[in-house]
C-alpha positions as CSV (number, residue, x, y, z in Angstrom):
1,M,0.0,0.0,0.0
2,R,1.5,3.4,-1.0
3,I,0.7,6.8,0.4
4,G,2.6,9.4,-1.5
5,N,6.2,8.2,-1.7
6,V,5.8,6.1,1.5
7,E,5.2,2.4,1.2
8,I,3.3,0.7,4.1
9,R,3.8,-3.0,4.5
10,P,1.6,-4.9,6.9
11,L,3.4,-7.0,9.5
12,G,3.4,-10.7,8.7
13,G,2.3,-10.1,5.1
14,G,-1.3,-10.8,4.0
15,L,-2.1,-13.1,7.0
16,G,-0.9,-10.4,9.5
17,C,-3.0,-7.8,7.6
18,L,-6.1,-10.0,7.8
19,G,-5.3,-10.7,11.6
20,M,-5.1,-7.0,12.3
21,I,-8.5,-6.4,10.6
22,L,-10.1,-9.2,12.6
23,V,-8.6,-7.9,15.8
24,S,-9.8,-4.3,15.1
25,I,-13.3,-5.5,14.3
26,L,-13.4,-7.6,17.6
27,L,-12.2,-4.7,19.6
28,S,-14.7,-2.3,18.1
29,V,-17.5,-4.8,18.9
30,L,-16.3,-5.2,22.4
31,C,-16.1,-1.5,22.9
32,T,-19.6,-1.0,21.6
33,V,-21.0,-3.6,23.9
34,G,-19.1,-2.3,26.9
35,A,-20.2,1.3,26.2
36,N,-23.8,0.1,26.0
37,L,-23.6,-1.8,29.3
38,F,-21.8,1.3,30.9
39,I,-24.5,3.7,29.8
40,R,-27.4,1.6,31.1
């Protein structure tokens, strides 16, 4: 992935990139659930 003249390479190649996406989705779901429980 290139932004301007800087190339960004995900850690661990494609598998690491997929893992990071899955981790971020899980964390966002957990944060949403936690926020909902905290607000109630």
